[in-house]
N, C-alpha and C positions, 0 to 999 in steps of 0.2 A: 498512347496510340500515335503513330507517326502520321504526318500530315499527308503523305503521299499514298497511304494505304487505301485499299478498296474495302469499304464498310458497307455491309448489308444487315438489315435487322428483320427479324421475323418473330411472330408470337407463335410459340408452339406449346403443346401440352407439357406442363411442368408447374408445380405449385409452389415451390419456394426456393429452388436452388438457383444460384447464380454461377454458372460455370464459365470461366474464362481461361483460355489458354493464353496467358499473359505474362510476360517476363521482361523486365526492363533491359534495355541494351546495356551490355557490359556485365550483366549479373549472371548470365548463362554460364554454366561450367564447361559446355563444350558447343561447338558449332552444330547447328541443325542439320540433320541428314537431308541432302538435296532431293532425296527421292520422296519426301513427304510433300503432299499438296492438301489443299482444301477443295474438294470437288464441287460440282454444280449442286449436288444434294447437300452440300454444307456439312459434310463430315470429313474428318482428317483420315487420309489413307496414303499407304504405300504399298508396293507389291506384296501380297501376303498378309496384309494387315489393315484394318479399318477400326477407327474410334468415332463412335456415335455420341452425340452430345445432346441429350433430351430430345431426340427425335421421335421416340415412342413415348406413349402416355398410358401404359396399362402395367403400372409396377405391381400390382397384385399378380398379374400373369408373368412376372419376371421379364417385363418389357418397359424399361424406363431408365432415367438418369443417364450416366456415362455407361456406354456399353463397348465391349472389346470383341472383334471378330478376328480371330486368328487362323490362318490356313483355311478359310471358309467356314469355320465353326464358331459360334458365339460362346466364348468361354467365360465372359463376365458380364454382369448387368447390375441395374439398380444402384449405380454410383451416386448417392446423394446423402444428405444429412437426415438422420432419423432422431427421433426423441422418445425415450422411455417415459412413462406415465408420471405426471407431476400434478399433484392435487387433482387427481382424477382426469387430467386432460393430457392430450398429446397431439402432435402434428399429424395431419393427414399425409400420406406419401405424395410427393410432388406430382402435379398433373399439368401445371401450366408454368411456362417460363418464357422470357424474352431472350433470344439469342442474337449475338453480334458476331459478324464474320469479319476478319482481316485477312483477305485472301493472299496479300503480299507477305505478310509476316507469318502466315499459317497459324493464325490466332482465333480461337473460338472461346466466346464468352457467353455463358447463360446466366441470367439474373432472376432471382426468385424472391418473392415477398410474401410473408404470412401476416397480413393486416390484422388478424384477430389476435395475434401474439406480439404485434408490434416488432416483428423481427424479420431480417432479411439477409441474404448472403449471396456471394458470387463464388463460382468456381472457374479457375482460370487454367486452360490447358494448352500446351504448346510443344512441338518437338524439341528434343534435346538429344542429338546424336541418334543413336538407334532406339532410345527410348522416348517417352513424352513426360512432361512435368504436369502435375495437377495441384493446383493451389486454391485453397478456400479462403476467402476474406469475408469478415462479417461486418455488417452495418454498424454494429456496437457491440461491446463486451456482452456476454450472456449474463442473465440474473443469477444471484447466488443460489436460488432454488434448482437451477438447471445443472449445477456442477455434478459432473459424472453421469448425467442423463442425456447428454447430447453427443452425438458422434457421427463421423463420416464413415460410410460403409460401401463395400461392393459385395455382391454375391457371385460365387464361383460354381458353374455348373458341374455337379458331382460326377455323372457318368463319364465325362471325358478325362477324369482323373482316377478312375478305378484302378487300385493296384500301384499307383504311382506315388512317389515320395513327396514329402513336404518337410521343410526345415524352417524353424522360426525360433531364433534365440537358441537356447539349449535343448528345445524340443525337436523331435524328428519322429517319423513314422510313415505309414502309407495311408492312402485314402481308401477306406473300406467300401464295400458295396452297400452297406446299410449303416445307418447311424449308430454308432457305439461309442461316442465319445463321452467324456466326464460330464456328470450331472450335479447340480446343487439344488438346494431348497431356497426359495426366496422368502421374504418376510411373511408371506401369507401361506407358506407351507407347500407352495406348488413346485414341482421340478422344473428346472430350467437348465439350458446348456450351460456348461462351464468352459473356461478357457482351455483350448488344446495346446497353447503356447503363446508367448508374449516375446517381442523383440523388435529390433530396428528393421530387419530384412526378412521377408517371407520369400522362400524359393520353392516353387512348385514343379514337379516333374523335371528335375535337373537332368535325368537320364534320358529324356525324350525330347528332341529338338523340335517336334511338331506341336508340343503342348507346353514347352517350358515357359514359365512365367515368373517374373521377379518383381516384388513390390517393396519399395524402401520408404520408410517414414523419416523425413529429413529433420523433424523437430520433436516429434514424440515417440510413441512406440505403437506397434501394431498388436492386435489380439486376433487370433484364429479361433473361430468356433464352428460347430457342426450343428445346425439347426435341425437337421433331419432327426436329431434325438427327440424333439418335442412337436414336430410338425410333419405331416406327410406332404407338405409343400416346402419343406425347408431345403435350403442348400447350404454349402459351405459359405461362411461369411467372414470377411477380413475387416477390421474397423479400428479406427483411432478415436479417442475421446477429444471432444472440442474443449480446449483449455478456457479457464475463466481469465478475465482481465486482458484479453487478446482480441484484436480485430484484424490487422493485417497479417496474412500467412498463418491463420489459425490451424490450418492443415496444409502440409506440403509433402506430396508423395512423388517418387519417381517410379514409373512403371515401365517395365521392359519385358514385353512379349517376344520371344525369339521368333525370328523369320528365317526360314530355310532359303538360301540363295537360289533363284531361279525357279521357285516353287510355282506351279500353275494348278488351278482347280480343275479336276476332271469334270466333263459334261455330266449333267443330270438328265435322265430320259424319263419322260411322263407317258404312259400308255394307259388304255382303258382297262381297268381291273376286271371288268365283266366281259371283256372281249369284244369282237366286232361282227356284225352281219356280213356275209360274203359280199352283198351288193351295196352296202352303205359307204359313205366316205369314210376312209380310214387314215388317221394321222397319229403321229407322235410328236411330242413337243420336246425339243432340246434345249436345255438351259445351260449357258456358258458364261464365263468371266467377261466383264465389259471389254470390249476391243478384241476379244478372241473369236476365232471361227470354229465351227463344229467339224469342218472337213466332211469327208464322205461318211454317209450313214448306210448301214446295211440292214435288210430284213433277212433273218435266217429261219427256215422251217426246221423245227425239231423232228427228227426221223428216228426210227428204231435202229437203222444200220449205221448211220454216220453220226449220230448225235445231233448235228445241225448242219443244214446246207443252205448256202446263200442263194436267194431267189430274186433279190433286187438290191442294187447299190447306186446311190446318186447323192449329190449334194444337196441338203436341205435348203428351202427358201427362207430367207431372213425375214422374220416377222418385225422385229424392233427391240426396244428396251423397255423394261418395267421395272420401276425402283432401281435396284443395284445390278441387275443381270440383263444379258442379251438373250433373245429367244429366236429359235428358227423352227420351221415346220417341215417334218419329213412325211410326204404323202405317199402311201402305199395302196391307194384305192384300186389300182390296177390289178392287184393280187385277190383272187376270188376263191382259190382252192381251200376247202376247209382243212383244218389241222391246228397244231400248237406252233407258236412262232416266238421269236425274240428280236429285239431291235439292238444293234450294236453301233455305238459311236466311240471311235478311237478303241481304247481298251476297256470300255464300259459296256456292260450287257444290261438290258432290261430284265425284268422278271418275265417269265413265260405267260402269254395269253393266247386265247382262242380266236380263230376266225370261223 
């Protein structure tokens, strides 16, 4: 850590992971992309891409660990160490961690400790050109009983990849709409998901610039699995085993989510699903990317002859910021005529609703 860096620390939900975007000067393979920043909410971002580091603390609900938001969609989550059962015990999913921020060097470090298991680790993440590096360091080598039972993983949201390709090692195929990957029986005779492929580099959706994701294992190998085979809460999982007799750099991944140059997120429009009384206050909420403006917003009345007719158009009133997005209010209380309506913001239309 350099002496001129700005360091902040915060205790956040996470139970055992230490994530640190940390790379020694001179060891980086390429210069960091200058568009990367660590924002005030303490996550790494550049236009079209955000990387959250243990901001969320609900891993059972697929919200936790390292998360990736690409073009406004959360494509990956739950990036942390997991442990298969050893002698009837296993780690809980991480819920608490201590995060350190180096805003000068765009470095984020989350540290986790399992006191009951006398074990802790750190994950280091930092930009590397158009990619980012993820590095896991252990406090001490893993016990012999944990060999092949401990791994770092990320979960990939399947619906965003339906019908899209994957390539890993010599394996290739498409992501199906339902889990139908290979299965094996464990030592207790229960069915478990088997590997869909192994190798150094996983490429997802190479044909789709909006969803293209590349993960490379610099020191070991990746395994891809479809956990939908055995659980209705299962997602695609990419993981690497934590090696024995290693502490520094136990896991080193390079993650490259493709970003379309100039991409901007379309506004989101929230209206009342049950409609509005003609005499009540009537408002729509417009959600936009940070720093962007909603522009003029229109109210359209759905008619039998014209399809839709504009009855009101004006600039919404800025409400402010909540978490990662900006919000504005479009007030159309002056419209009292009963009928079916829609709200338009830019090229986006709301669902129809009644007054």
